C-alpha positions in Angstrom: 35.0 -52.8 82.7 37.3 -55.7 83.6 40.6 -56.2 81.7 39.2 -59.1 79.6 36.3 -56.9 78.4 38.7 -54.0 77.7 41.0 -56.3 75.6 38.0 -57.8 73.7 36.5 -54.4 72.9 39.7 -52.5 72.1 41.0 -55.4 69.9 37.7 -55.5 68.0 37.8 -51.8 67.5 41.3 -51.8 66.1 40.5 -54.8 63.8 37.3 -53.1 62.6 39.2 -49.9 61.7 42.0 -51.9 59.9 39.3 -53.7 57.9 37.4 -50.5 57.0 40.6 -48.7 56.0 42.0 -51.4 53.8 40.3 -50.1 50.6 41.8 -46.7 51.2 45.2 -48.3 51.6 44.8 -50.5 48.5 43.8 -47.4 46.4 46.9 -45.6 47.7 44.9 -42.9 49.6 46.8 -44.1 52.6 50.6 -44.5 52.6 50.7 -46.9 55.6 48.2 -49.0 57.4 49.5 -51.4 60.1 48.4 -53.0 63.3 51.3 -54.2 65.4 51.4 -54.9 69.1 48.3 -52.9 69.9 49.2 -49.9 67.8 47.2 -49.0 64.7 49.2 -46.8 62.4 47.4 -44.8 59.7 49.6 -42.6 57.5 48.6 -40.2 54.8 50.9 -38.0 52.8 50.0 -35.2 55.2 50.4 -36.9 58.5 50.3 -40.0 60.7 47.6 -41.1 63.1 48.4 -43.6 65.9 45.7 -45.4 67.8 46.9 -47.5 70.8 45.4 -49.3 73.7 46.3 -47.8 77.1 45.6 -50.6 79.5 46.0 -48.9 82.9 43.3 -46.3 82.0 41.3 -48.7 79.8 41.3 -46.1 77.0 42.1 -45.9 73.4 44.6 -43.1 72.8 44.7 -41.3 69.5 47.7 -39.3 68.4 46.4 -37.1 65.6 48.4 -34.6 63.5 45.2 -32.4 63.5 43.8 -32.6 67.0 46.8 -33.8 69.0 46.5 -36.4 71.8 43.0 -37.6 72.6 41.9 -40.3 75.1 38.7 -42.2 74.3 36.8 -44.2 76.9 34.3 -46.9 76.1 30.7 -46.2 77.0 29.0 -49.5 77.7 25.5 -48.0 77.3 26.2 -46.4 73.9 28.7 -49.1 72.9 31.1 -46.4 71.5 34.5 -45.1 72.2 34.1 -41.4 73.1 35.7 -38.3 74.5 34.3 -36.7 77.7 32.4 -34.2 75.4 30.6 -37.0 73.6 32.7 -36.9 70.4 32.9 -40.4 69.0 36.2 -42.0 67.9 34.9 -43.2 64.5 33.4 -39.8 63.7 36.5 -37.8 64.6 38.8 -40.1 62.8 36.6 -40.2 59.7 36.4 -36.4 59.6 40.1 -35.8 60.2 41.0 -38.3 57.5 38.5 -36.6 55.2 40.3 -33.3 55.8 43.3 -35.0 54.2 41.3 -36.2 51.2 40.8 -39.7 52.5 37.1 -40.7 52.3 36.2 -43.7 54.4 33.2 -45.2 56.1 34.0 -46.3 59.7 
């Protein structure tokens, strides 16, 4: 993937997540929801998730209070961000937020 494609896909992913999480923030299920300089911050009363773009590796890096640091690569065939074991970013984030009582559709 070239740098332009990485920027396009990673930006779209972060904006999609921001949009999908807005209702949870508006209902106070999330304490903070912010996208600033390529870092998406999602805070619950129990912990904070950070999703940032790592340009050198062309990955999205998730810092999670539950699973720690994870590095997601974009699979062009499947059109998903995933871990080497096939775990999808959206599924993992949805499940971990749900464990904190935040129900979202991603």
